[in-house]
The first five atom37 places (N, CA, C, CB, O) and aatype in JSON, in Angstrom:
{
  "aatype": [12, 11, 11, 1, 19, 10, 2, 9, 10, 10, 0, 15, 13, 13, 16, 19, 13, 0, 19, 16, 0, 15, 0, 7, 3, 7, 15, 6, 11, 8, 16, 5, 0, 6, 5, 5, 9, 6, 6, 9, 11, 0, 1, 10, 2, 10, 16, 6, 6, 5, 11, 6, 5, 19, 16, 14, 9, 13, 11, 11, 15, 12, 6, 11, 1, 5, 15, 16, 10, 11, 15, 18, 7, 9, 3, 10, 6, 2, 5, 11, 16, 11, 15, 7, 5, 11, 9, 7, 13, 1, 6, 0, 1, 11, 10, 11, 2, 6, 12, 3, 6, 19, 1, 15, 8, 16, 10, 16, 6, 10, 11, 16, 19, 10, 16, 3, 6, 5, 10, 19, 6, 18, 6, 6, 9, 5, 6, 6, 9, 0, 15, 11, 9, 1, 15, 1, 9, 1, 0, 0, 1],
  "atom_mask": [
    [1, 1, 1, 1, 1],
    [1, 1, 1, 1, 1],
    [1, 1, 1, 1, 1],
    [1, 1, 1, 1, 1],
    [1, 1, 1, 1, 1],
    [1, 1, 1, 1, 1],
    [1, 1, 1, 1, 1],
    [1, 1, 1, 1, 1],
    [1, 1, 1, 1, 1],
    [1, 1, 1, 1, 1],
    [1, 1, 1, 1, 1],
    [1, 1, 1, 1, 1],
    [1, 1, 1, 1, 1],
    [1, 1, 1, 1, 1],
    [1, 1, 1, 1, 1],
    [1, 1, 1, 1, 1],
    [1, 1, 1, 1, 1],
    [1, 1, 1, 1, 1],
    [1, 1, 1, 1, 1],
    [1, 1, 1, 1, 1],
    [1, 1, 1, 1, 1],
    [1, 1, 1, 1, 1],
    [1, 1, 1, 1, 1],
    [1, 1, 1, 0, 1],
    [1, 1, 1, 1, 1],
    [1, 1, 1, 0, 1],
    [1, 1, 1, 1, 1],
    [1, 1, 1, 1, 1],
    [1, 1, 1, 1, 1],
    [1, 1, 1, 1, 1],
    [1, 1, 1, 1, 1],
    [1, 1, 1, 1, 1],
    [1, 1, 1, 1, 1],
    [1, 1, 1, 1, 1],
    [1, 1, 1, 1, 1],
    [1, 1, 1, 1, 1],
    [1, 1, 1, 1, 1],
    [1, 1, 1, 1, 1],
    [1, 1, 1, 1, 1],
    [1, 1, 1, 1, 1],
    [1, 1, 1, 1, 1],
    [1, 1, 1, 1, 1],
    [1, 1, 1, 1, 1],
    [1, 1, 1, 1, 1],
    [1, 1, 1, 1, 1],
    [1, 1, 1, 1, 1],
    [1, 1, 1, 1, 1],
    [1, 1, 1, 1, 1],
    [1, 1, 1, 1, 1],
    [1, 1, 1, 1, 1],
    [1, 1, 1, 1, 1],
    [1, 1, 1, 1, 1],
    [1, 1, 1, 1, 1],
    [1, 1, 1, 1, 1],
    [1, 1, 1, 1, 1],
    [1, 1, 1, 1, 1],
    [1, 1, 1, 1, 1],
    [1, 1, 1, 1, 1],
    [1, 1, 1, 1, 1],
    [1, 1, 1, 1, 1],
    [1, 1, 1, 1, 1],
    [1, 1, 1, 1, 1],
    [1, 1, 1, 1, 1],
    [1, 1, 1, 1, 1],
    [1, 1, 1, 1, 1],
    [1, 1, 1, 1, 1],
    [1, 1, 1, 1, 1],
    [1, 1, 1, 1, 1],
    [1, 1, 1, 1, 1],
    [1, 1, 1, 1, 1],
    [1, 1, 1, 1, 1],
    [1, 1, 1, 1, 1],
    [1, 1, 1, 0, 1],
    [1, 1, 1, 1, 1],
    [1, 1, 1, 1, 1],
    [1, 1, 1, 1, 1],
    [1, 1, 1, 1, 1],
    [1, 1, 1, 1, 1],
    [1, 1, 1, 1, 1],
    [1, 1, 1, 1, 1],
    [1, 1, 1, 1, 1],
    [1, 1, 1, 1, 1],
    [1, 1, 1, 1, 1],
    [1, 1, 1, 0, 1],
    [1, 1, 1, 1, 1],
    [1, 1, 1, 1, 1],
    [1, 1, 1, 1, 1],
    [1, 1, 1, 0, 1],
    [1, 1, 1, 1, 1],
    [1, 1, 1, 1, 1],
    [1, 1, 1, 1, 1],
    [1, 1, 1, 1, 1],
    [1, 1, 1, 1, 1],
    [1, 1, 1, 1, 1],
    [1, 1, 1, 1, 1],
    [1, 1, 1, 1, 1],
    [1, 1, 1, 1, 1],
    [1, 1, 1, 1, 1],
    [1, 1, 1, 1, 1],
    [1, 1, 1, 1, 1],
    [1, 1, 1, 1, 1],
    [1, 1, 1, 1, 1],
    [1, 1, 1, 1, 1],
    [1, 1, 1, 1, 1],
    [1, 1, 1, 1, 1],
    [1, 1, 1, 1, 1],
    [1, 1, 1, 1, 1],
    [1, 1, 1, 1, 1],
    [1, 1, 1, 1, 1],
    [1, 1, 1, 1, 1],
    [1, 1, 1, 1, 1],
    [1, 1, 1, 1, 1],
    [1, 1, 1, 1, 1],
    [1, 1, 1, 1, 1],
    [1, 1, 1, 1, 1],
    [1, 1, 1, 1, 1],
    [1, 1, 1, 1, 1],
    [1, 1, 1, 1, 1],
    [1, 1, 1, 1, 1],
    [1, 1, 1, 1, 1],
    [1, 1, 1, 1, 1],
    [1, 1, 1, 1, 1],
    [1, 1, 1, 1, 1],
    [1, 1, 1, 1, 1],
    [1, 1, 1, 1, 1],
    [1, 1, 1, 1, 1],
    [1, 1, 1, 1, 1],
    [1, 1, 1, 1, 1],
    [1, 1, 1, 1, 1],
    [1, 1, 1, 1, 1],
    [1, 1, 1, 1, 1],
    [1, 1, 1, 1, 1],
    [1, 1, 1, 1, 1],
    [1, 1, 1, 1, 1],
    [1, 1, 1, 1, 1],
    [1, 1, 1, 1, 1],
    [1, 1, 1, 1, 1],
    [1, 1, 1, 1, 1],
    [1, 1, 1, 1, 1],
    [1, 1, 1, 1, 1],
    [1, 1, 1, 1, 1]
  ],
  "atom_positions": [
    [[0.87, -1.19, 0.03], [0.03, -0.03, 0.09], [0.83, 1.19, 0.04], [-0.79, -0.04, 1.29], [0.4, 2.13, -0.63]],
    [[1.92, 1.29, 0.65], [2.84, 2.45, 0.96], [3.43, 2.72, -0.48], [4.06, 2.08, 2.17], [3.44, 3.89, -0.87]],
    [[3.9, 1.77, -1.27], [4.43, 1.9, -2.42], [3.61, 2.41, -3.53], [4.91, 0.81, -2.69], [4.03, 3.17, -4.41]],
    [[2.27, 1.89, -3.41], [1.13, 2.17, -4.27], [0.87, 3.71, -4.09], [-0.17, 1.24, -3.88], [0.95, 4.46, -5.06]],
    [[0.54, 4.17, -2.83], [0.42, 5.56, -2.69], [1.53, 6.33, -3.03], [0.1, 5.87, -1.47], [1.29, 7.37, -3.64]],
    [[2.76, 6.02, -2.75], [4.01, 6.73, -3.15], [4.02, 6.86, -4.73], [5.33, 5.92, -2.61], [4.19, 7.92, -5.32]],
    [[3.84, 5.68, -5.29], [3.86, 5.85, -6.86], [2.81, 6.66, -7.28], [3.74, 4.55, -7.64], [3.03, 7.41, -8.23]],
    [[1.67, 6.65, -6.74], [0.72, 7.63, -7.21], [1.06, 9.02, -7.04], [-0.5, 7.43, -6.6], [0.77, 9.86, -7.89]],
    [[1.72, 9.32, -5.86], [2.23, 10.57, -5.49], [3.21, 11.06, -6.55], [2.86, 10.49, -4.15], [3.13, 12.15, -7.11]],
    [[4.16, 10.12, -6.76], [5.25, 10.45, -7.64], [4.86, 10.56, -9.08], [6.3, 9.46, -7.5], [5.45, 11.33, -9.83]],
    [[3.86, 9.78, -9.46], [3.18, 9.9, -10.78], [2.54, 11.22, -11.1], [2.16, 8.89, -10.89], [2.45, 11.68, -12.24]],
    [[2.08, 11.81, -9.93], [1.46, 13.21, -10.16], [2.53, 14.45, -10.5], [0.66, 13.6, -8.79], [2.21, 15.49, -11.08]],
    [[3.74, 14.14, -10.07], [4.76, 15.07, -10.25], [5.53, 15.13, -11.77], [5.75, 14.75, -9.15], [6.75, 15.18, -11.96]],
    [[4.53, 15.12, -12.72], [5.02, 15.05, -14.02], [5.45, 16.52, -14.56], [3.93, 14.38, -14.91], [4.85, 17.19, -15.41]],
    [[6.46, 16.81, -13.98], [6.98, 18.15, -14.41], [8.62, 18.19, -14.68], [6.6, 19.21, -13.25], [9.3, 17.32, -14.13]],
    [[9.13, 18.96, -15.34], [10.69, 19.08, -15.38], [11.03, 19.43, -14.02], [11.27, 20.21, -16.43], [12.05, 18.84, -13.66]],
    [[10.54, 20.16, -13.16], [11.16, 20.56, -11.94], [10.96, 19.46, -10.8], [10.56, 21.94, -11.51], [11.7, 19.41, -9.81]],
    [[10.09, 18.72, -10.98], [10.0, 17.63, -9.88], [11.1, 16.66, -10.13], [8.58, 16.84, -9.87], [11.56, 16.04, -9.17]],
    [[11.55, 16.47, -11.3], [12.54, 15.55, -11.63], [13.87, 16.16, -11.01], [12.61, 15.3, -13.22], [14.67, 15.46, -10.39]],
    [[14.03, 17.47, -11.22], [15.19, 18.13, -10.62], [15.36, 18.28, -9.26], [15.27, 19.29, -11.05], [16.43, 18.59, -8.74]],
    [[14.2, 18.04, -8.59], [14.29, 18.12, -7.21], [14.92, 16.93, -6.56], [13.02, 18.35, -6.68], [15.3, 16.98, -5.39]],
    [[15.05, 15.74, -7.39], [15.41, 14.47, -6.88], [17.05, 14.25, -7.18], [14.45, 13.31, -7.59], [17.7, 13.25, -6.9]],
    [[17.47, 15.27, -7.73], [18.94, 15.01, -8.15], [19.85, 15.46, -7.37], [19.28, 15.5, -9.34], [19.72, 16.56, -6.83]],
    [[20.94, 14.67, -7.18], [22.27, 15.05, -6.39], [22.13, 15.97, -5.28], [0.0, 0.0, 0.0], [21.08, 16.02, -4.64]],
    [[23.27, 16.8, -4.99], [23.47, 17.75, -4.06], [22.72, 19.06, -4.39], [24.87, 17.96, -3.93], [22.04, 19.1, -5.42]],
    [[22.79, 20.07, -3.63], [22.06, 21.3, -3.88], [22.67, 21.93, -5.2], [0.0, 0.0, 0.0], [21.94, 22.26, -6.14]],
    [[24.11, 22.07, -5.22], [24.59, 22.72, -6.32], [24.38, 21.82, -7.82], [26.12, 23.01, -5.96], [24.24, 22.38, -8.91]],
    [[24.4, 20.67, -7.66], [24.06, 19.72, -8.74], [22.69, 19.91, -9.07], [24.3, 18.28, -8.37], [22.44, 20.04, -10.27]],
    [[21.68, 19.97, -8.2], [20.32, 20.37, -8.49], [20.15, 21.65, -9.35], [19.61, 20.55, -7.21], [19.53, 21.71, -10.41]],
    [[20.7, 22.51, -8.83], [20.74, 23.88, -9.46], [21.09, 23.76, -10.93], [21.79, 24.82, -8.75], [20.35, 24.12, -11.85]],
    [[22.36, 23.18, -11.07], [22.91, 23.0, -12.28], [22.02, 22.13, -13.41], [24.2, 22.38, -11.98], [21.91, 22.39, -14.61]],
    [[21.51, 21.17, -12.78], [20.62, 20.31, -13.58], [19.25, 21.1, -14.02], [20.28, 18.98, -12.7], [18.74, 21.06, -15.14]],
    [[18.84, 21.71, -13.05], [17.46, 22.4, -13.43], [17.81, 23.57, -14.36], [16.6, 22.98, -12.05], [16.99, 23.75, -15.26]],
    [[18.82, 24.38, -14.33], [19.36, 25.25, -15.38], [19.5, 24.65, -16.78], [20.68, 25.72, -14.95], [19.12, 25.19, -17.82]],
    [[20.1, 23.43, -16.67], [20.37, 22.67, -17.96], [18.94, 22.41, -18.47], [21.27, 21.22, -17.75], [18.61, 22.82, -19.58]],
    [[18.09, 21.74, -17.69], [16.68, 21.37, -18.21], [15.87, 22.58, -18.67], [15.84, 20.62, -17.09], [15.02, 22.37, -19.53]],
    [[16.0, 23.7, -18.27], [15.45, 24.99, -18.57], [15.77, 25.39, -19.94], [15.93, 26.01, -17.63], [14.96, 25.76, -20.79]],
    [[17.18, 25.27, -20.08], [17.82, 25.4, -21.42], [17.35, 24.54, -22.55], [19.2, 25.14, -21.27], [17.13, 24.89, -23.71]],
    [[17.24, 23.45, -22.06], [16.83, 22.38, -23.11], [15.35, 22.63, -23.51], [16.99, 20.82, -22.5], [14.97, 22.49, -24.68]],
    [[14.54, 23.01, -22.53], [13.15, 23.29, -22.79], [12.99, 24.63, -23.61], [12.39, 23.36, -21.44], [12.07, 24.72, -24.43]],
    [[13.84, 25.62, -23.41], [13.85, 26.72, -24.24], [14.37, 26.45, -25.63], [14.59, 27.72, -23.63], [13.96, 27.1, -26.6]],
    [[15.22, 25.56, -25.72], [15.78, 25.28, -27.24], [14.61, 24.59, -27.86], [17.25, 24.26, -27.35], [14.24, 24.93, -28.99]],
    [[13.94, 23.55, -27.12], [12.88, 22.77, -28.09], [11.82, 23.61, -28.35], [12.26, 21.44, -27.5], [11.14, 23.37, -29.35]],
    [[11.5, 24.69, -27.54], [10.24, 25.52, -27.91], [10.68, 26.63, -28.87], [9.5, 26.2, -26.57], [9.8, 27.44, -29.18]],
    [[11.91, 26.8, -29.4], [12.42, 27.66, -30.1], [11.94, 29.18, -29.78], [12.18, 27.22, -31.35], [11.31, 29.92, -30.54]],
    [[12.36, 29.45, -28.56], [11.9, 30.71, -28.07], [12.78, 31.9, -28.59], [11.88, 30.67, -26.56], [13.98, 31.88, -28.87]],
    [[11.95, 32.87, -28.66], [12.65, 34.19, -29.14], [13.7, 34.57, -27.93], [11.45, 35.52, -29.42], [13.73, 33.92, -26.88]],
    [[14.48, 35.6, -28.17], [15.07, 36.19, -27.05], [14.09, 36.73, -26.02], [15.93, 37.23, -27.49], [14.22, 36.4, -24.84]],
    [[13.18, 37.51, -26.39], [12.32, 38.16, -25.52], [11.51, 37.01, -24.64], [11.36, 39.11, -26.39], [11.3, 37.2, -23.44]],
    [[11.1, 35.88, -25.29], [10.32, 34.83, -24.54], [11.27, 34.21, -23.58], [9.68, 33.73, -25.5], [10.87, 33.77, -22.5]],
    [[12.65, 34.15, -23.98], [13.52, 33.5, -23.08], [13.53, 34.12, -21.62], [14.9, 33.55, -23.68], [13.4, 33.56, -20.53]],
    [[13.71, 35.48, -21.95], [13.66, 36.36, -20.88], [12.47, 36.31, -19.93], [13.76, 37.58, -21.39], [12.59, 36.48, -18.72]],
    [[11.31, 36.06, -20.57], [9.98, 36.02, -19.83], [9.78, 34.71, -19.27], [8.78, 36.37, -20.71], [9.2, 34.75, -18.18]],
    [[10.1, 33.48, -19.72], [9.87, 32.37, -19.28], [10.86, 31.84, -18.1], [9.83, 31.61, -20.37], [10.47, 31.03, -17.25]],
    [[12.16, 32.37, -18.13], [13.06, 31.98, -17.26], [12.38, 32.19, -15.79], [14.38, 32.77, -17.52], [12.21, 31.23, -15.03]],
    [[12.04, 33.4, -15.51], [11.56, 33.49, -14.04], [10.41, 32.72, -13.77], [11.25, 34.88, -13.63], [10.17, 32.44, -12.59]],
    [[9.6, 32.31, -14.71], [8.45, 31.5, -14.52], [8.89, 30.27, -14.1], [7.62, 31.37, -15.66], [8.49, 29.81, -13.03]],
    [[9.78, 29.58, -14.89], [10.22, 28.32, -14.43], [10.89, 28.13, -13.29], [10.9, 27.83, -15.23], [10.78, 27.11, -12.61]],
    [[11.67, 29.19, -13.0], [12.3, 29.15, -11.88], [11.4, 29.34, -10.49], [13.3, 30.13, -12.05], [11.64, 28.73, -9.45]],
    [[10.49, 30.13, -10.63], [9.48, 30.36, -9.53], [8.7, 29.2, -9.29], [8.54, 31.48, -9.82], [8.43, 28.85, -8.14]],
    [[8.24, 28.4, -10.53], [7.53, 27.06, -10.44], [8.55, 26.12, -9.58], [7.19, 26.39, -12.04], [8.2, 25.56, -8.54]],
    [[9.75, 26.03, -10.07], [10.7, 25.04, -9.45], [10.71, 25.25, -7.88], [12.22, 25.23, -10.07], [10.48, 24.36, -7.06]],
    [[11.03, 26.67, -7.58], [11.08, 26.76, -6.12], [9.98, 26.38, -5.36], [11.33, 27.98, -5.74], [10.12, 25.67, -4.36]],
    [[8.57, 26.88, -5.85], [7.4, 26.39, -5.3], [7.39, 24.95, -5.11], [6.33, 26.76, -6.05], [7.2, 24.41, -4.03]],
    [[7.62, 24.32, -6.25], [7.4, 22.77, -6.17], [8.52, 21.98, -5.11], [7.59, 22.13, -7.8], [8.25, 20.93, -4.53]],
    [[9.68, 22.64, -5.01], [10.61, 22.01, -4.06], [10.09, 22.56, -2.55], [12.28, 22.46, -4.45], [10.08, 21.75, -1.63]],
    [[9.71, 23.78, -2.34], [9.16, 24.13, -1.33], [7.96, 23.36, -0.68], [8.9, 25.25, -1.6], [7.9, 23.11, 0.52]],
    [[7.01, 22.99, -1.61], [5.86, 22.23, -1.3], [6.29, 20.76, -0.91], [4.88, 22.26, -2.51], [5.82, 20.19, 0.08]],
    [[7.18, 20.23, -1.72], [7.7, 18.86, -1.39], [8.36, 18.9, 0.02], [8.76, 18.37, -2.51], [8.13, 18.09, 0.93]],
    [[9.13, 19.86, 0.07], [10.0, 20.12, 1.54], [8.99, 19.91, 2.73], [10.69, 21.85, 1.7], [9.15, 19.13, 3.68]],
    [[7.87, 20.77, 2.5], [6.85, 21.01, 3.69], [6.23, 19.69, 3.97], [5.66, 22.14, 3.36], [5.75, 19.55, 5.09]],
    [[6.14, 18.69, 3.12], [5.78, 17.42, 3.28], [6.83, 16.52, 3.7], [5.23, 17.0, 2.17], [6.56, 15.34, 3.94]],
    [[8.12, 17.01, 3.82], [9.13, 16.21, 4.12], [9.49, 14.98, 3.12], [0.0, 0.0, 0.0], [10.02, 13.93, 3.5]],
    [[9.14, 15.26, 1.82], [9.45, 14.25, 0.73], [10.77, 14.45, 0.23], [8.48, 14.32, -0.43], [11.28, 15.51, -0.14]],
    [[11.31, 13.18, 0.26], [12.7, 12.78, -0.11], [12.56, 12.01, -1.45], [13.42, 11.86, 1.06], [12.65, 10.78, -1.4]],
    [[12.31, 12.69, -2.8], [12.12, 11.9, -3.89], [13.43, 10.89, -4.15], [11.84, 12.87, -5.07], [13.33, 9.75, -4.62]],
    [[14.47, 11.42, -3.81], [15.76, 10.32, -4.1], [15.56, 9.22, -3.53], [17.17, 10.69, -3.6], [15.81, 8.18, -4.14]],
    [[15.09, 9.17, -2.34], [14.97, 7.84, -1.6], [13.52, 7.14, -1.58], [15.39, 8.09, -0.11], [13.33, 6.08, -0.99]],
    [[12.45, 7.88, -2.34], [10.94, 7.73, -2.37], [10.6, 7.3, -1.04], [10.38, 6.7, -3.47], [10.13, 6.19, -0.79]],
    [[10.85, 8.23, -0.15], [10.17, 8.07, 1.25], [10.2, 9.54, 1.85], [11.02, 6.93, 2.31], [10.81, 10.46, 1.32]],
    [[9.42, 9.65, 3.11], [9.36, 10.83, 3.65], [10.84, 11.08, 4.4], [8.1, 10.87, 4.58], [11.59, 10.11, 4.41]],
    [[11.26, 12.23, 4.97], [12.4, 12.16, 5.66], [12.11, 11.65, 7.06], [13.06, 13.43, 5.64], [13.03, 11.1, 7.66]],
    [[10.93, 11.79, 7.64], [10.72, 11.25, 8.99], [10.69, 9.69, 8.96], [9.39, 11.83, 9.61], [10.74, 9.13, 10.05]],
    [[10.61, 8.89, 7.79], [10.62, 7.56, 7.61], [9.25, 7.02, 7.73], [0.0, 0.0, 0.0], [9.01, 5.84, 7.46]],
    [[8.25, 7.91, 8.15], [6.97, 7.38, 8.21], [6.5, 7.27, 6.89], [6.09, 8.14, 9.03], [7.05, 7.81, 5.93]],
    [[5.31, 6.48, 6.82], [4.53, 6.55, 5.43], [3.79, 7.7, 5.23], [3.56, 5.47, 5.24], [3.27, 8.34, 6.14]],
    [[3.73, 8.04, 3.9], [2.67, 9.14, 3.8], [1.48, 8.52, 3.46], [2.96, 10.24, 2.79], [1.41, 7.63, 2.62]],
    [[0.34, 9.07, 4.23], [-0.89, 8.46, 3.96], [-1.66, 8.92, 2.74], [0.0, 0.0, 0.0], [-1.32, 9.97, 2.19]],
    [[-2.7, 8.16, 2.27], [-3.46, 8.43, 1.2], [-4.03, 9.8, 1.23], [-4.45, 7.47, 1.09], [-3.84, 10.41, 0.17]],
    [[-4.58, 10.36, 2.04], [-5.22, 11.59, 2.37], [-4.0, 12.87, 2.07], [-5.78, 11.47, 4.07], [-4.19, 13.89, 1.41]],
    [[-2.77, 12.46, 2.73], [-1.94, 13.42, 2.53], [-1.32, 13.56, 1.4], [-1.19, 13.43, 3.3], [-0.95, 14.66, 1.0]],
    [[-1.1, 12.42, 0.72], [-0.61, 12.11, -0.64], [-1.58, 12.98, -1.67], [-0.68, 10.39, -0.93], [-1.08, 13.68, -2.55]],
    [[-2.89, 12.88, -1.51], [-3.88, 13.58, -2.34], [-3.61, 15.05, -2.27], [-5.31, 13.27, -1.89], [-3.43, 15.8, -3.23]],
    [[-3.61, 15.37, -0.96], [-3.42, 16.83, -0.66], [-2.14, 17.39, -1.38], [-3.3, 17.05, 0.94], [-2.25, 18.46, -1.98]],
    [[-1.04, 16.81, -1.36], [0.12, 17.11, -1.87], [-0.06, 17.12, -3.52], [1.16, 16.11, -1.3], [0.39, 18.02, -4.24]],
    [[-0.71, 16.11, -3.94], [-0.98, 16.14, -5.58], [-1.67, 17.18, -5.81], [-1.75, 14.96, -6.24], [-1.36, 17.78, -6.84]],
    [[-2.69, 17.68, -5.07], [-3.59, 18.96, -5.3], [-2.87, 20.11, -5.37], [-4.59, 19.2, -4.25], [-3.04, 20.99, -6.22]],
    [[-1.83, 20.11, -4.22], [-0.93, 21.45, -4.35], [-0.02, 21.51, -5.48], [-0.03, 21.64, -3.13], [0.27, 22.59, -6.0]],
    [[0.41, 20.45, -5.86], [1.32, 20.35, -6.91], [0.7, 20.5, -8.26], [2.0, 19.12, -6.82], [1.32, 21.01, -9.2]],
    [[-0.55, 20.05, -8.36], [-1.38, 20.29, -9.5], [-1.56, 21.87, -9.6], [-2.78, 19.49, -9.36], [-1.32, 22.45, -10.66]],
    [[-1.96, 22.48, -8.57], [-2.18, 24.02, -8.36], [-0.87, 24.76, -8.95], [-2.39, 24.4, -6.65], [-1.0, 25.7, -9.73]],
    [[0.26, 24.34, -8.59], [1.42, 24.91, -9.12], [1.56, 24.75, -10.45], [2.5, 24.47, -8.54], [1.79, 25.74, -11.16]],
    [[1.45, 23.55, -10.95], [1.53, 23.08, -12.37], [0.56, 24.04, -13.16], [1.1, 21.44, -12.53], [0.89, 24.63, -14.19]],
    [[-0.64, 24.11, -12.58], [-1.75, 25.0, -13.5], [-1.33, 26.37, -13.48], [-3.36, 24.97, -12.93], [-1.55, 27.05, -14.49]],
    [[-0.76, 26.89, -12.47], [-0.41, 28.29, -12.42], [0.64, 28.64, -13.52], [0.13, 28.63, -11.01], [0.57, 29.59, -14.31]],
    [[1.73, 27.61, -13.42], [2.75, 27.83, -14.16], [2.39, 27.85, -15.63], [3.7, 26.91, -13.85], [2.99, 28.62, -16.39]],
    [[1.32, 26.95, -16.14], [0.75, 26.81, -17.47], [0.07, 28.2, -17.84], [-0.31, 25.58, -17.51], [0.16, 28.63, -18.99]],
    [[-0.59, 28.86, -16.86], [-1.35, 29.68, -17.15], [-0.41, 31.02, -17.29], [-2.45, 29.65, -16.19], [-0.81, 31.9, -18.06]],
    [[0.82, 31.2, -16.58], [1.7, 32.23, -16.83], [2.41, 31.79, -18.29], [2.74, 32.4, -15.52], [2.77, 32.7, -19.04]],
    [[2.58, 30.59, -18.64], [3.39, 30.34, -19.64], [2.34, 30.77, -21.0], [3.97, 28.72, -19.52], [2.82, 31.21, -22.05]],
    [[1.1, 30.6, -20.83], [0.11, 30.91, -21.89], [0.29, 32.42, -22.3], [-1.41, 30.61, -21.37], [0.01, 32.73, -23.46]],
    [[0.7, 33.31, -21.5], [0.69, 34.64, -21.72], [1.94, 34.84, -22.54], [0.62, 35.47, -20.42], [1.99, 35.89, -23.18]],
    [[3.1, 33.89, -22.65], [4.21, 34.27, -23.28], [4.43, 33.31, -24.47], [5.34, 34.3, -22.34], [5.07, 33.77, -25.42]],
    [[4.0, 32.13, -24.55], [4.15, 31.12, -25.46], [3.02, 31.24, -26.6], [4.11, 29.8, -24.71], [1.87, 31.58, -26.32]],
    [[3.4, 30.96, -27.84], [2.46, 30.71, -28.93], [1.63, 29.5, -28.75], [3.16, 30.59, -30.21], [2.01, 28.8, -27.81]],
    [[0.67, 29.09, -29.37], [-0.13, 27.87, -29.37], [0.78, 26.61, -29.8], [-1.37, 28.06, -30.38], [0.61, 25.48, -29.33]],
    [[1.59, 26.88, -30.57], [2.27, 25.77, -31.11], [3.49, 25.49, -30.03], [2.78, 26.1, -32.69], [3.91, 24.35, -29.8]],
    [[3.9, 26.46, -29.53], [4.96, 26.2, -28.34], [4.22, 25.63, -27.25], [5.72, 27.53, -27.8], [4.83, 24.8, -26.57]],
    [[3.12, 25.89, -26.95], [2.36, 25.3, -25.8], [1.98, 23.84, -26.01], [1.07, 26.1, -25.56], [1.99, 23.06, -25.06]],
    [[1.7, 23.51, -27.07], [1.57, 22.07, -27.69], [2.85, 21.35, -27.37], [1.33, 22.08, -29.35], [2.78, 20.31, -26.72]],
    [[4.07, 21.82, -27.78], [5.3, 21.41, -27.56], [5.6, 21.06, -26.11], [6.15, 22.36, -28.04], [5.87, 19.94, -25.68]],
    [[5.52, 22.23, -25.38], [5.54, 22.15, -23.94], [4.82, 21.08, -23.26], [5.07, 23.29, -23.44], [5.37, 20.38, -22.41]],
    [[3.44, 20.9, -23.66], [2.79, 19.75, -23.13], [3.44, 18.34, -23.54], [1.37, 19.81, -23.58], [3.49, 17.45, -22.7]],
    [[3.84, 18.19, -24.59], [4.7, 16.96, -25.08], [5.84, 16.86, -24.34], [5.12, 17.0, -26.53], [6.13, 15.72, -24.01]],
    [[6.65, 17.83, -23.96], [7.72, 17.79, -23.22], [7.44, 17.34, -21.89], [8.31, 18.96, -23.23], [8.28, 16.66, -21.29]],
    [[6.22, 17.67, -21.31], [5.81, 17.43, -20.07], [5.4, 15.84, -20.01], [4.65, 18.44, -19.72], [5.59, 15.14, -19.01]],
    [[4.86, 15.42, -21.15], [4.31, 13.96, -21.23], [5.58, 13.06, -21.36], [3.24, 13.71, -22.59], [5.58, 11.93, -20.87]],
    [[6.69, 13.56, -22.03], [7.81, 12.77, -22.32], [8.46, 12.47, -20.8], [8.84, 13.58, -23.41], [8.86, 11.36, -20.49]],
    [[8.5, 13.65, -19.89], [8.84, 13.57, -18.56], [8.15, 12.6, -17.71], [8.7, 14.77, -18.03], [8.69, 11.86, -16.89]],
    [[6.92, 12.67, -17.99], [5.94, 11.92, -17.06], [6.04, 10.48, -17.55], [4.34, 12.5, -17.13], [5.71, 9.58, -16.77]],
    [[6.45, 10.2, -18.74], [6.68, 8.9, -19.07], [8.02, 8.21, -18.58], [6.58, 8.86, -20.44], [8.13, 7.01, -18.31]],
    [[9.0, 9.15, -18.53], [10.33, 8.72, -17.93], [10.03, 8.3, -16.43], [11.47, 9.97, -18.01], [10.46, 7.25, -15.94]],
    [[9.22, 9.27, -15.71], [9.05, 8.87, -14.16], [8.33, 7.57, -13.99], [8.2, 9.98, -13.33], [8.7, 6.74, -13.15]],
    [[7.2, 7.38, -14.87], [6.56, 6.18, -14.68], [7.28, 4.97, -15.08], [5.39, 6.21, -15.3], [6.93, 3.89, -14.61]],
    [[8.23, 5.06, -15.88], [9.3, 4.06, -16.14], [10.07, 3.69, -14.94], [10.24, 4.56, -17.15], [10.23, 2.54, -14.53]],
    [[10.57, 4.83, -14.37], [11.43, 4.7, -13.12], [10.72, 4.17, -11.95], [12.01, 6.03, -12.71], [11.31, 3.49, -11.11]],
    [[9.52, 4.43, -11.86], [8.55, 3.83, -10.83], [8.4, 2.39, -11.0], [7.16, 4.46, -10.91], [8.73, 1.64, -10.08]],
    [[7.9, 1.88, -12.21], [7.78, 0.63, -12.48], [9.15, -0.07, -12.15], [7.32, 0.49, -13.87], [9.09, -1.0, -11.34]],
    [[10.33, 0.24, -12.63], [11.41, -0.3, -12.46], [11.91, -0.45, -11.01], [12.2, 0.33, -13.23], [12.67, -1.38, -10.72]],
    [[11.52, 0.43, -10.1], [11.65, 0.35, -8.73], [10.95, -0.64, -7.93], [11.34, 1.47, -8.28], [11.24, -0.97, -6.78]],
    [[9.79, -1.17, -8.8], [8.83, -2.0, -7.93], [9.66, -3.38, -7.69], [7.25, -2.27, -8.73], [9.17, -4.29, -7.02]]
  ]
}
């Protein structure tokens, strides 16, 4: 049950920044996050003006996600809470809802900057990341 709830929770973090929250030490996380932001910018074929506008959106989203995870004591690297206690289903759903809210807010902000084609590509990037996370979860079982 614990793994199932945790898998549901992890599966809900289908974003670039949730992946970066689980990587290495603090400086490595920052570097990897910056690298992922640059990769997204390249795939979206952003103009210089768009690059300047989306960077703070991505960074704010990443910080909010990391803060939310930390408030729940989530350690994605070890797939457990820092306290060692199981995360309950209700708490997992609450966390998922908070993460969905951050994701929704980020998408709303991006809609003011990106074209329709870029938004479609962004959604595809997000789905690719979700697929990778699902694969990791399945492999960990």
